[in-house]
C-alpha positions in Angstrom: 194.9 210.0 99.9 195.8 207.4 97.2 199.2 205.5 97.9 200.9 204.3 94.4 202.5 200.8 94.1 206.4 201.0 94.6 208.2 202.1 91.4 210.4 199.2 91.3 207.4 197.0 91.2 205.8 199.2 88.5 209.4 199.0 86.4 209.6 195.3 86.7 206.1 194.6 85.7 206.5 196.7 82.6 210.0 195.2 81.8 208.4 191.6 82.1 205.5 192.4 79.5 207.7 194.5 77.1 210.5 191.4 77.0 207.7 189.2 76.3 206.4 191.1 73.4 209.7 191.4 72.0 210.6 187.7 72.5 207.3 186.8 70.6 207.8 189.2 67.8 211.3 187.9 67.3 210.1 184.1 67.4 207.4 185.0 65.0 209.3 187.1 62.6 213.0 186.7 62.1 214.0 184.7 65.1 217.6 186.3 65.8 219.5 184.2 68.1 221.0 187.3 69.9 217.8 188.8 70.6 216.3 185.5 72.0 219.5 185.0 74.2 219.2 188.8 75.7 215.3 188.9 76.0 214.8 185.2 77.5 216.8 186.0 80.7 215.6 189.6 81.2 211.9 188.3 81.1 212.8 185.7 83.5 214.6 188.1 86.0 211.7 190.5 85.5 209.3 187.7 86.2 210.9 186.4 89.5 211.6 190.0 90.7 208.0 190.8 90.2 206.8 187.8 92.0 209.1 188.1 94.8 208.5 191.9 95.2 204.7 191.4 95.1 204.7 188.7 98.0 207.1 190.7 100.2 204.9 193.9 100.0 203.1 194.1 103.4 199.5 195.4 102.0 199.5 192.7 99.2 196.3 190.8 99.3 196.1 187.2 98.4 194.4 188.0 94.9 197.5 190.3 93.9 199.8 187.5 95.0 197.9 184.8 93.0 197.8 187.3 90.0 201.7 188.1 90.2 202.4 184.4 89.5 200.7 184.7 85.8 203.5 184.8 83.2 203.7 188.0 81.0 201.0 190.3 82.4 200.9 189.1 86.0 203.0 191.8 87.4 200.6 194.7 85.7 197.5 192.5 86.8 198.9 192.6 90.4 199.5 196.3 90.2 196.0 197.0 89.2 194.8 194.8 92.2 197.1 196.9 94.6 195.9 200.1 93.4 192.3 198.8 93.6 192.7 198.0 97.3 194.4 201.2 98.1 191.9 203.2 96.4 189.1 201.3 98.3 190.7 201.7 101.7 191.2 205.4 100.9 187.3 206.3 100.5 185.7 207.6 103.5 183.1 205.7 105.1 179.6 206.8 104.3 177.7 208.1 107.3 174.0 207.6 107.5 172.3 210.4 109.7 169.8 209.0 112.3 
């Protein structure tokens, strides 16, 4: 059985990445002040939420905790690491007949 990562962590990781993309697109194109003032705090809050939520999960590995600290894509990398560990735990052990 495959256990998915918590949905609140998935949502926050996607918000973190999307808000970063919007901020950078705004910076390199029209640089509208209202967009910057909205996306900056949104990205910051999503980033902090991802880091704290990842560190509070019981099944989190050290690698996932370190990846969560990476700004922008850290949440998605941590989710990928968590899913990889869950998949490895769910696989049945191979029995070699004697």
